[in-house]
DRENLUMFI-873257 format. One record per residue (C-alpha): residue in three letters; x, y, z. Coordinates in steps of 0.1 Angstrom, whole numbers, padded with zeros to 4 digits, always signed. Layout:
# residues N
ALAXYZ...
***
This chain:
# residues 113
MET-0048+0199-0199GLY-0012+0197-0212SER+0004+0213-0182PHE-0016+0191-0159MET-0003+0160-0177ASN+0033+0173-0176SER+0030+0177-0138LEU+0022+0140-0132THR+0048+0114-0122LEU+0046+0077-0117ARG+0050+0059-0084SER+0051+0022-0088ARG+0052-0007-0063HIS+0066-0040-0072ILE+0051-0068-0051ILE+0060-0104-0058VAL+0033-0129-0048ASN+0029-0166-0048LYS+0002-0186-0067LYS-0023-0179-0039GLY-0017-0142-0040LYS+0002-0140-0008ILE+0030-0115-0007VAL+0065-0130-0009PHE+0086-0099-0014GLY+0081-0062-0020ASN+0093-0029-0007GLY+0084-0037+0029ARG+0104-0070+0029LYS+0132-0052+0011GLU+0134-0027+0039ILE+0133-0055+0065PHE+0162-0073+0048GLU+0183-0042+0043SER+0178-0032+0080ILE+0187-0067+0092GLU+0219-0065+0072LYS+0226-0029+0085THR+0218-0034+0122GLY+0225-0072+0126SER+0193-0073+0147MET+0157-0084+0140TYR+0146-0067+0173GLN+0162-0034+0162THR+0147-0038+0127ALA+0112-0043+0141ARG+0116-0013+0164ASN+0129+0009+0137MET+0100-0001+0114GLY+0074+0003+0141MET+0065-0034+0140SER+0063-0061+0166TYR+0090-0087+0166LYS+0064-0113+0160GLY+0050-0094+0130LEU+0085-0090+0115TRP+0093-0127+0120SER+0061-0138+0104LYS+0069-0118+0073ILE+0103-0133+0071LYS+0090-0168+0076ALA+0063-0164+0049THR+0091-0154+0025GLU+0113-0183+0036GLU+0084-0208+0032ALA+0077-0195-0004ALA+0114-0196-0012GLY+0119-0230+0004VAL+0152-0219+0020THR+0164-0200+0051LEU+0169-0164+0042VAL+0177-0149+0076GLU+0199-0166+0102LYS+0198-0158+0139ASP+0230-0162+0159ARG+0232-0153+0196THR+0268-0141+0193ARG+0268-0126+0158GLY+0233-0114+0157SER+0209-0117+0127HIS+0221-0116+0091LEU+0210-0126+0057THR+0221-0160+0043LYS+0237-0160+0008GLU+0202-0169-0005GLY+0187-0139+0014LYS+0214-0116-0001ALA+0208-0130-0036LEU+0170-0124-0033LEU+0175-0088-0021GLU+0200-0081-0049ALA+0178-0096-0075TYR+0148-0076-0063ASN+0168-0044-0063ARG+0181-0051-0099PHE+0146-0059-0111GLN+0131-0028-0094LYS+0157-0005-0108LYS+0154-0018-0144SER+0116-0019-0143LEU+0113+0016-0129LEU+0135+0030-0157SER+0113+0012-0182GLU+0081+0023-0166ASP+0092+0059-0165ARG+0100+0059-0202TYR+0066+0043-0210PHE+0048+0067-0187ASP+0065+0097-0202SER+0056+0085-0237ILE+0020+0085-0229PHE+0015+0114-0204LYS+0041+0139-0215
***
């Protein structure tokens, strides 16, 4: 059984929810925010992720409603981009995820390896 346990690895998902259990932010929203910053386009982001524009926009709006601020701005000339609050949320999530994954890996290894 020892070699079996040594071959296991942990794959975690970090999902932030509101008090009603609705998703506010997670890996999917992280990918959306990163893609909007990279492409400058919500349409292109939806297309790249295999989503409808309406589906993408509803996820962004749900996160904005939970945050109480605008996180993504649409501009006809400059395209779409994250607001400073959107960038701060993305950066905070990335920091949290990196630190928690390191901690989880150590804890996992202490038990399974």
